[in-house]
C-alpha positions as CSV (number, residue, x, y, z in Angstrom):
1,M,18.9,-11.8,0.2
2,T,20.8,-9.3,-1.7
3,A,20.5,-5.4,-1.8
4,P,18.8,-4.4,-5.1
5,S,21.2,-2.3,-7.6
6,A,21.5,1.5,-7.2
7,S,18.8,1.9,-10.0
8,V,15.9,0.2,-8.1
9,R,13.5,2.5,-6.2
10,T,14.1,1.2,-2.5
11,V,12.1,1.2,0.6
12,R,14.3,4.1,1.9
13,D,13.7,6.2,-1.3
14,A,9.9,5.5,-0.8
15,A,9.9,6.6,2.9
16,F,11.9,9.4,2.4
17,D,9.5,10.7,-0.5
18,V,6.6,10.2,2.4
19,L,8.5,12.2,4.8
20,R,9.0,15.1,2.5
21,L,5.4,14.9,1.6
22,H,4.5,15.5,5.1
23,G,7.3,18.1,5.8
24,L,9.3,15.6,8.1
25,T,12.8,17.0,6.6
26,T,14.9,17.5,10.1
27,L,15.6,14.0,11.6
28,F,16.7,14.0,15.7
29,A,18.9,11.2,16.6
30,N,21.6,9.7,18.2
31,P,22.7,7.1,15.6
32,G,23.1,3.4,16.2
33,S,24.1,0.6,14.4
34,T,20.6,-0.8,13.4
35,E,19.9,2.8,11.6
36,V,23.0,2.9,9.4
37,S,21.4,1.6,6.4
38,V,18.8,4.5,6.6
39,L,21.4,7.5,7.3
40,A,24.4,6.6,5.3
41,G,24.6,9.0,2.6
42,L,21.6,10.9,3.7
43,P,20.0,13.2,0.8
44,E,21.0,16.5,1.2
45,D,17.6,18.1,1.8
46,L,17.3,15.9,4.9
47,E,18.9,17.7,7.9
48,F,20.4,15.4,10.7
49,V,20.5,17.0,14.2
50,L,22.6,15.4,16.6
51,A,21.9,14.9,20.3
52,L,24.1,13.0,22.6
53,H,21.4,11.0,24.6
54,E,18.1,9.5,23.5
55,G,16.3,11.6,26.3
56,S,17.8,14.8,25.0
57,V,16.9,13.6,21.1
58,V,13.0,13.3,22.1
59,G,13.2,16.6,24.3
60,T,14.8,18.5,21.6
61,A,12.1,16.9,19.1
62,T,9.2,17.5,21.5
63,G,10.3,21.6,21.9
64,W,10.6,21.6,18.1
65,A,7.0,20.2,17.5
66,L,5.6,22.4,20.2
67,A,7.3,25.2,18.7
68,R,6.1,24.8,15.3
69,E,2.6,23.0,15.7
70,E,3.8,20.2,13.6
71,P,5.2,16.6,14.1
72,A,8.9,16.4,14.4
73,L,11.0,13.2,13.3
74,V,13.2,10.9,15.7
75,L,14.9,7.9,15.1
76,L,16.1,6.0,17.9
77,H,18.3,3.0,18.5
78,T,16.6,-0.8,18.9
79,T,16.0,-1.6,22.8
80,A,18.7,0.8,24.1
81,G,17.6,3.9,22.3
82,L,13.8,3.5,22.9
83,G,14.5,2.5,26.5
84,N,16.6,5.5,27.1
85,A,14.0,7.4,25.7
86,V,10.5,6.5,27.4
87,G,10.9,9.1,30.1
88,A,10.8,11.6,27.5
89,L,8.5,10.1,25.3
90,A,5.8,10.1,28.2
91,T,6.7,14.0,28.3
92,A,6.2,14.5,25.2
93,R,2.8,12.8,25.1
94,V,1.5,14.5,28.3
95,N,2.8,17.8,26.6
96,R,0.7,16.6,23.6
97,A,3.8,16.8,21.4
98,P,3.3,15.0,17.7
99,L,6.2,12.9,17.4
100,V,7.1,10.6,14.5
101,V,9.5,8.0,15.8
102,L,11.1,5.5,14.0
103,V,12.9,3.0,15.7
104,G,15.6,0.8,14.3
105,Q,15.5,-3.3,14.7
106,Q,17.8,-6.1,14.1
107,D,18.1,-7.4,10.6
108,R,14.5,-9.0,9.7
109,R,16.4,-12.3,8.2
110,H,16.9,-13.6,11.7
111,L,14.9,-11.9,14.1
112,T,13.2,-15.4,15.1
113,Q,16.8,-16.1,16.4
114,Q,17.0,-13.4,18.6
115,P,20.4,-12.1,17.8
116,F,22.5,-9.2,19.5
117,L,20.5,-5.7,19.6
118,A,17.4,-7.6,18.9
119,G,14.6,-5.9,20.7
120,R,11.2,-6.5,22.0
121,L,10.4,-3.1,21.2
122,E,6.1,-3.2,20.7
123,G,5.4,-2.8,24.8
124,L,8.6,-1.1,25.8
125,A,7.2,2.5,25.7
126,G,4.2,1.8,27.7
127,D,0.9,3.0,26.7
128,Y,2.7,6.4,26.1
129,P,2.6,6.0,22.1
130,V,-0.6,7.0,20.5
131,R,0.3,4.5,18.0
132,V,3.0,1.3,17.9
133,E,3.4,-0.2,14.2
134,S,5.5,-3.0,13.4
135,P,5.3,-3.2,9.3
136,V,5.1,-7.1,8.1
137,R,6.5,-6.8,5.1
138,A,9.6,-4.1,4.2
139,Q,7.0,-2.7,1.7
140,D,4.7,-1.7,4.3
141,V,7.1,0.6,5.7
142,P,6.4,3.9,3.9
143,G,2.5,3.6,4.3
144,A,3.4,3.0,8.3
145,I,5.2,6.1,8.4
146,G,2.3,8.2,6.7
147,R,-0.4,6.8,9.2
148,A,2.3,7.6,12.1
149,V,2.3,11.0,10.6
150,H,-1.6,11.5,10.6
151,A,-1.7,9.4,14.0
152,A,0.7,11.6,16.0
153,R,-1.4,14.9,14.3
154,A,-4.8,13.1,15.9
155,G,-3.4,11.8,19.1
156,R,-1.0,14.7,19.6
157,G,1.6,12.5,21.1
158,P,4.4,9.9,19.7
159,A,3.5,7.7,17.1
160,L,6.3,4.7,16.8
161,V,7.2,2.5,13.5
162,L,9.4,0.0,14.3
163,V,12.0,-0.9,11.4
164,P,14.2,-3.9,10.9
165,M,17.7,-2.8,9.1
166,D,17.5,-4.8,6.1
167,D,14.2,-3.4,5.4
168,W,15.2,-0.1,4.0
169,S,17.4,-1.5,1.2
170,Q,14.2,-3.9,-0.3
171,P,12.8,-2.9,-3.5
172,A,9.8,-0.5,-3.1
173,E,6.4,-1.5,-4.7
174,D,4.9,0.9,-7.2
175,L,1.9,1.2,-5.4
176,P,0.0,3.9,-3.7
177,V,1.2,4.3,-0.4
178,A,-1.4,2.9,2.4
179,A,-2.2,6.2,3.9
180,P,-3.5,9.2,2.8
181,D,-1.4,12.6,1.3
182,T,-3.6,14.7,3.2
183,V,-6.0,14.2,6.1
184,R,-8.7,17.1,7.6
185,R,-10.3,16.8,10.9
186,S,-13.1,18.7,12.3
187,A,-15.7,18.5,14.7
188,A,-18.3,19.8,12.5
189,A,-18.6,20.0,8.6
190,D,-15.7,22.5,7.5
191,P,-17.2,24.6,4.8
192,Q,-13.7,24.9,3.3
193,D,-13.5,20.9,3.3
194,V,-16.8,20.9,1.7
195,A,-15.7,23.2,-0.8
196,E,-12.6,21.4,-1.7
197,V,-14.2,17.9,-2.2
198,A,-16.9,19.6,-4.0
199,R,-14.6,21.1,-6.5
200,L,-13.0,18.0,-7.2
201,L,-16.3,16.4,-7.9
202,A,-17.2,19.5,-10.3
203,R,-14.1,18.5,-12.3
204,S,-14.6,15.0,-12.5
205,A,-16.2,13.8,-15.9
206,A,-17.2,10.3,-14.0
207,P,-17.7,10.1,-10.8
208,A,-18.4,7.4,-8.7
209,L,-19.6,6.9,-4.9
210,V,-18.5,4.1,-2.8
211,V,-20.4,4.1,0.5
212,G,-19.9,1.9,3.7
213,A,-21.1,1.1,7.2
214,G,-20.4,4.4,8.5
215,A,-22.9,5.8,6.3
216,D,-25.8,3.9,7.7
217,S,-28.2,6.3,9.2
218,A,-31.1,8.2,8.2
219,P,-29.9,11.5,7.7
220,T,-26.7,10.1,5.8
221,W,-28.5,8.0,3.5
222,T,-30.8,11.2,2.8
223,A,-27.9,13.3,2.0
224,L,-26.1,11.1,0.0
225,T,-29.2,10.2,-1.9
226,A,-29.5,13.7,-3.0
227,L,-25.8,13.9,-3.9
228,A,-26.1,10.9,-6.3
229,E,-28.8,12.4,-7.8
230,R,-27.1,15.6,-8.6
231,L,-24.0,13.7,-9.9
232,D,-26.1,11.2,-11.5
233,C,-23.6,8.7,-10.5
234,P,-23.3,4.9,-9.5
235,V,-23.2,3.9,-6.0
236,W,-21.5,0.8,-5.1
237,Q,-21.5,-0.6,-1.7
238,E,-17.5,-1.6,-0.1
239,P,-16.5,-5.1,-0.4
240,F,-17.2,-6.9,2.6
241,G,-19.4,-4.0,4.3
242,A,-20.9,-4.8,7.5
243,R,-24.0,-2.2,7.1
244,A,-25.8,-0.8,4.4
245,G,-24.6,2.8,3.3
246,F,-27.2,3.8,0.4
247,P,-30.4,2.6,-0.5
248,Q,-30.1,-0.4,-2.3
249,H,-33.1,-0.4,-4.1
250,H,-32.3,3.0,-5.8
251,R,-32.2,3.3,-9.2
252,L,-28.3,4.6,-8.7
253,F,-27.2,1.9,-6.8
254,A,-24.8,-0.3,-8.8
255,G,-24.3,-3.3,-6.6
256,H,-21.5,-4.8,-4.6
257,L,-18.0,-4.0,-5.4
258,P,-15.8,-7.7,-5.9
259,A,-13.2,-7.8,-3.5
260,D,-10.4,-8.6,-5.4
261,R,-8.3,-6.2,-7.5
262,P,-8.5,-7.3,-11.0
263,R,-12.4,-7.6,-11.1
264,L,-12.3,-4.1,-8.9
265,R,-10.4,-2.4,-11.1
266,A,-12.4,-3.7,-14.3
267,T,-15.8,-2.4,-12.1
268,L,-14.1,1.2,-11.4
269,A,-12.1,1.8,-14.9
270,P,-14.9,4.0,-16.3
271,H,-14.3,6.3,-13.6
272,D,-11.9,9.4,-12.9
273,L,-12.6,9.9,-9.3
274,V,-14.1,7.7,-6.4
275,L,-15.4,9.1,-3.4
276,C,-15.8,6.8,-0.2
277,V,-18.2,7.6,2.3
278,G,-18.5,5.8,5.7
279,A,-15.9,3.2,4.2
280,P,-12.1,2.8,3.9
281,F,-10.4,2.7,0.2
282,L,-11.2,-0.2,-0.2
283,R,-11.0,-3.6,1.8
284,Q,-9.7,-6.6,-0.1
285,Y,-10.1,-10.2,0.4
286,P,-7.7,-12.4,-1.9
287,Y,-4.2,-10.6,-3.0
288,A,-3.9,-9.8,-6.2
289,P,-1.0,-7.6,-7.7
290,G,-1.3,-4.3,-9.1
291,K,-3.4,-0.9,-7.9
292,L,-6.9,-0.9,-7.1
293,T,-7.8,1.7,-9.5
294,Q,-6.4,4.6,-11.5
295,A,-8.9,7.1,-10.2
296,R,-8.2,9.4,-8.1
297,A,-9.4,8.5,-4.6
298,V,-11.1,11.1,-1.6
299,V,-12.3,9.4,1.4
300,V,-14.9,11.1,3.9
301,T,-15.2,9.0,7.3
302,D,-16.1,9.7,10.7
303,D,-13.2,7.1,11.8
304,P,-9.6,8.1,11.7
305,A,-8.4,4.6,11.5
306,E,-10.1,4.1,8.5
307,A,-8.8,7.3,6.7
308,H,-5.0,6.7,7.9
309,H,-5.3,3.1,6.2
310,S,-6.6,4.7,3.0
311,P,-4.4,5.2,0.1
312,A,-6.1,8.2,-0.9
313,E,-5.5,11.9,-2.4
314,L,-7.5,13.2,0.6
315,A,-8.9,12.2,3.7
316,V,-11.6,13.8,5.8
317,V,-12.3,12.8,9.1
318,T,-15.6,14.4,9.8
319,P,-19.2,13.6,11.4
320,L,-21.0,12.5,7.9
321,P,-24.4,13.4,8.1
322,D,-24.0,17.5,7.9
323,F,-20.7,17.1,5.8
324,C,-22.9,15.0,3.0
325,D,-25.6,17.1,3.2
326,R,-23.6,20.1,2.6
327,L,-21.9,18.8,-0.2
328,A,-24.8,17.4,-1.9
329,R,-26.0,21.3,-1.7
330,R,-22.9,22.6,-3.1
331,T,-23.1,19.6,-6.1
332,P,-24.3,21.2,-9.1
333,P,-26.8,18.8,-10.6
334,R,-25.9,17.1,-13.7
335,E,-28.3,16.1,-16.2
336,P,-29.8,12.7,-15.4
337,R,-28.8,9.7,-17.6
338,R,-28.6,6.8,-15.9
339,T,-31.1,4.3,-15.6
340,A,-31.5,1.5,-12.9
341,A,-29.3,-1.4,-12.9
342,P,-31.3,-4.8,-13.7
343,R,-31.9,-6.8,-10.6
344,R,-31.2,-10.2,-10.8
345,S,-33.9,-12.8,-9.9
346,A,-34.1,-16.5,-9.1
347,P,-36.0,-19.0,-11.3
348,V,-38.5,-21.1,-9.4
349,P,-36.9,-24.6,-8.8
350,D,-38.1,-27.5,-10.8
351,G,-35.9,-29.5,-8.0
352,S,-33.4,-29.1,-5.6
353,L,-33.6,-25.7,-3.5
354,T,-30.7,-23.4,-4.0
355,P,-29.6,-20.8,-1.5
356,A,-30.7,-18.2,-4.5
357,H,-34.0,-19.8,-4.5
358,V,-34.6,-18.8,-0.4
359,L,-32.9,-15.3,-1.1
360,A,-35.4,-14.6,-3.7
361,A,-38.5,-15.9,-2.0
362,L,-37.6,-13.9,1.1
363,A,-36.9,-10.4,-1.0
364,D,-40.7,-10.9,-1.9
365,R,-42.2,-10.9,0.9
366,L,-40.1,-9.4,3.8
367,P,-41.2,-5.8,5.0
368,A,-39.0,-3.1,3.7
369,E,-37.8,-2.4,7.5
370,T,-36.7,-5.8,8.0
371,V,-33.2,-6.0,9.3
372,V,-31.0,-8.7,7.6
373,V,-28.6,-9.8,9.7
374,E,-26.1,-12.4,7.7
375,E,-23.8,-14.9,8.3
376,T,-23.6,-17.2,5.2
377,P,-20.2,-16.8,3.5
378,S,-20.8,-18.7,0.3
379,S,-24.5,-17.7,-0.1
380,R,-23.3,-13.7,0.6
381,P,-23.3,-12.5,-3.1
382,D,-26.5,-14.0,-3.8
383,L,-28.0,-12.3,-0.9
384,H,-26.3,-9.1,-1.9
385,A,-27.8,-9.4,-5.2
386,L,-31.2,-10.8,-4.3
387,L,-32.1,-8.8,-0.7
388,P,-31.3,-5.1,-1.0
389,A,-31.4,-3.1,2.3
390,R,-34.3,-1.0,1.8
391,A,-33.7,1.3,5.3
392,P,-31.0,2.3,7.5
393,L,-30.1,-0.6,9.8
394,G,-31.5,-2.8,6.8
395,F,-28.3,-5.1,6.8
396,L,-25.8,-6.3,9.5
397,S,-23.1,-8.4,9.1
398,A,-19.9,-9.2,10.9
399,A,-17.1,-6.5,10.0
400,M,-14.2,-8.7,11.2
401,G,-15.5,-12.0,9.2
402,G,-15.2,-14.1,11.9
403,L,-18.5,-16.9,12.3
404,G,-20.6,-16.5,15.3
405,F,-22.2,-13.2,15.0
406,A,-25.4,-13.6,13.6
407,L,-27.6,-15.6,15.8
408,P,-26.6,-13.6,19.1
409,A,-26.6,-10.1,17.2
410,A,-30.3,-10.6,15.7
411,V,-31.3,-11.2,19.2
412,G,-29.8,-8.2,20.8
413,V,-31.1,-6.4,17.5
414,R,-34.9,-7.5,18.0
415,M,-34.4,-6.7,21.7
416,A,-33.1,-3.0,21.2
417,R,-36.0,-2.8,18.2
418,P,-39.0,-4.7,19.5
419,R,-41.2,-3.6,17.1
420,R,-38.7,-3.9,13.9
421,P,-39.0,-7.0,11.9
422,V,-35.3,-9.2,12.4
423,V,-34.3,-11.8,10.3
424,A,-30.8,-13.7,10.6
425,V,-29.7,-15.9,7.4
426,V,-27.1,-18.1,8.4
427,G,-25.5,-21.3,7.1
428,D,-25.7,-24.2,9.0
429,G,-21.7,-24.2,9.6
430,S,-22.0,-20.8,10.6
431,S,-25.1,-21.2,13.1
432,L,-23.0,-23.9,15.2
433,Y,-20.5,-21.2,16.4
434,Q,-23.2,-19.7,18.5
435,I,-26.5,-21.9,18.6
436,Q,-26.3,-21.3,22.4
437,A,-27.9,-18.2,21.4
438,L,-31.3,-19.3,20.6
439,W,-31.9,-20.2,24.6
440,T,-31.6,-16.6,25.1
441,A,-34.5,-15.8,22.5
442,A,-36.3,-18.2,23.7
443,H,-36.2,-17.6,27.2
444,Y,-36.6,-13.9,26.8
445,G,-39.2,-14.2,24.2
446,V,-37.3,-12.3,21.0
447,G,-39.5,-13.0,18.2
448,A,-36.6,-13.2,15.4
449,L,-36.7,-15.3,12.8
450,F,-33.7,-17.5,11.7
451,V,-33.5,-18.8,8.4
452,V,-30.7,-21.6,8.5
453,L,-29.1,-22.6,5.0
454,A,-28.4,-26.3,5.6
455,N,-26.1,-28.1,3.4
456,G,-24.4,-30.2,5.8
457,R,-20.9,-28.8,4.8
458,Y,-18.6,-25.9,5.4
459,A,-19.7,-25.2,1.4
460,V,-17.3,-22.3,1.4
461,M,-13.9,-24.0,2.9
462,D,-14.9,-26.8,0.1
463,K,-15.1,-24.4,-2.6
464,L,-11.7,-22.7,-1.8
465,A,-10.1,-25.9,-1.6
466,A,-11.1,-26.6,-4.9
467,Q,-9.6,-23.5,-6.6
468,H,-6.5,-24.5,-5.0
469,G,-6.7,-27.5,-6.6
470,G,-6.8,-29.5,-3.5
471,K,-9.3,-32.2,-2.0
472,P,-10.6,-31.2,1.5
473,P,-9.4,-33.1,4.6
474,W,-12.4,-32.3,6.4
475,P,-15.8,-34.2,6.5
476,R,-19.5,-33.1,6.1
477,F,-21.4,-33.0,9.0
478,S,-25.1,-33.8,7.3
479,E,-26.2,-35.9,10.3
480,V,-26.2,-32.6,12.1
481,S,-29.8,-31.4,12.7
482,V,-30.1,-27.7,13.7
483,A,-33.8,-27.7,14.1
484,G,-33.1,-30.7,16.7
485,L,-30.5,-28.2,18.4
486,A,-32.6,-25.4,18.5
487,E,-35.6,-27.6,19.8
488,S,-33.2,-28.5,22.5
489,L,-32.5,-25.2,23.6
490,G,-36.5,-24.4,23.8
491,C,-36.5,-22.8,20.5
492,P,-39.5,-23.6,18.0
493,A,-37.9,-24.9,14.6
494,R,-39.5,-26.3,11.4
495,R,-37.6,-28.2,8.5
496,I,-38.0,-27.1,5.1
497,G,-37.4,-29.3,2.1
498,T,-39.5,-28.1,-1.1
499,Y,-39.9,-24.7,-2.6
500,A,-43.6,-25.0,-2.1
501,D,-43.4,-25.6,1.5
502,L,-40.9,-22.5,1.6
503,C,-43.4,-20.1,0.3
504,A,-46.3,-21.3,2.1
505,T,-44.3,-20.8,5.1
506,L,-42.9,-17.2,4.4
507,D,-46.2,-16.4,3.5
508,E,-47.5,-17.0,6.9
509,L,-44.7,-15.8,8.6
510,C,-43.5,-12.4,7.2
511,P,-46.7,-10.4,7.2
512,E,-46.7,-10.8,11.2
513,L,-42.7,-11.1,11.8
514,A,-42.9,-7.3,13.7
515,G,-45.4,-8.6,16.2
516,R,-43.7,-11.9,17.0
517,T,-43.1,-12.8,20.5
518,E,-41.4,-16.1,20.1
519,P,-38.2,-17.0,18.0
520,L,-38.2,-19.8,15.1
521,V,-35.6,-21.5,13.4
522,L,-36.6,-22.7,9.9
523,E,-33.6,-25.0,8.8
524,V,-34.0,-24.9,4.8
525,A,-32.2,-28.1,3.0
526,V,-30.3,-26.6,0.1
527,T,-27.7,-27.8,-2.3
528,A,-24.2,-26.4,-2.0
529,D,-24.1,-24.5,-5.9
530,G,-22.0,-22.1,-7.6
531,D,-18.4,-20.7,-7.5
532,F,-17.3,-18.4,-4.5
533,R,-16.0,-15.1,-6.0
534,P,-16.4,-12.4,-3.0
């Protein structure tokens, strides 16, 4: 791999811009060979301060940070330098001194061969750092430095970024740095932060709200509803949200954002400002090049990690209900022009049942206060379109994406909220990851309803294999009976094969869901139709 020409913007250039943005223009170091690539020809606006031992480097930077009440920048030399500095880093942590510490590493291209000076760096300083990050790619280094700045400020201690020596010369991406420019933090809604976000909204010609799992509470729903109505703007649910952040039957709810960049850019193209509340900006699934959006981005969250990973102009870390309430009251009302987006419906089947038919039938019958626990990857877009969350905690899913969440989670939710209807909607493949949870439901009299969409295959994996142009090597498992497994665990079960049977069963069950004291599995035979577009 050759170094880019002088005209190409490098990771080093982009990293220096991040340092300048945060005022980190004084560098405390004792240089080593793995750091020469970043230090040689240091720009004149960056000042190098030499100390003769790494303990002195960190100690000097600690005094600087404490006196200025701002992070100080440190550069350490792979294992030897970081090892020499550990005692001073421990002192910095206990002294609550914010430090951004760049640690050199051997060339990424032969790290697997453990060359001379390659360091096992991640755990070397123990748990004294407030954050340690090893960027996966060279292009991730500038964002990692930005996140380290925010982590050092928030955690009041050293935040480490481990950088292989060849990363600095690699070409940078023409994308926003995956860290906010500015982070504000407050234990309660700060009037100045509220005023700043309100000003950005007032100056926006076409704002949009994006809500996420962190906004799923009754007071935040109320405040965001008032804010959206005053702005008369669309409200989108974050991609792959684990919970609903807004009443999804409201006229301003626009739907769920797609999880790939081309469709996301197209969806947000009409907007010049996107305000994310209770969500990062913005989780994706398949990779595609290019920016997420051309709009300005503001994030309001109560989760510092969510803020630190967001490529946003401003991130505010604060309790959401009070902040959103104050923001709504501060925002001037606009003339209402928007009408409710048309809702999808599923036609009555004339043959085999599809997941959409089942979900539409549930939507027509479930009480508004029902908690829907989802784990049906291939049918999740249909679930979002047909079965809106109408109350806080109305939708619950696995934030991480791994299978095995829905069955036990539905049991736990119903045990915690015994008077609230709870329905788990899962694929048959997903159900097998924690089918044992049905024994707990039966043994403890947990009255949840488990709707299993059974197609005898891993439908989403089949669709992904088809998109890649290959035949899946895994077989179907149509011989598996989820109802039979449920009954073997002491949980009552029924098999559903027709639309008429489905409707009659749901008409019988849904009015009594809140009072059930016995679990029930409905294994519904469905076809695996449609494309997978997350």
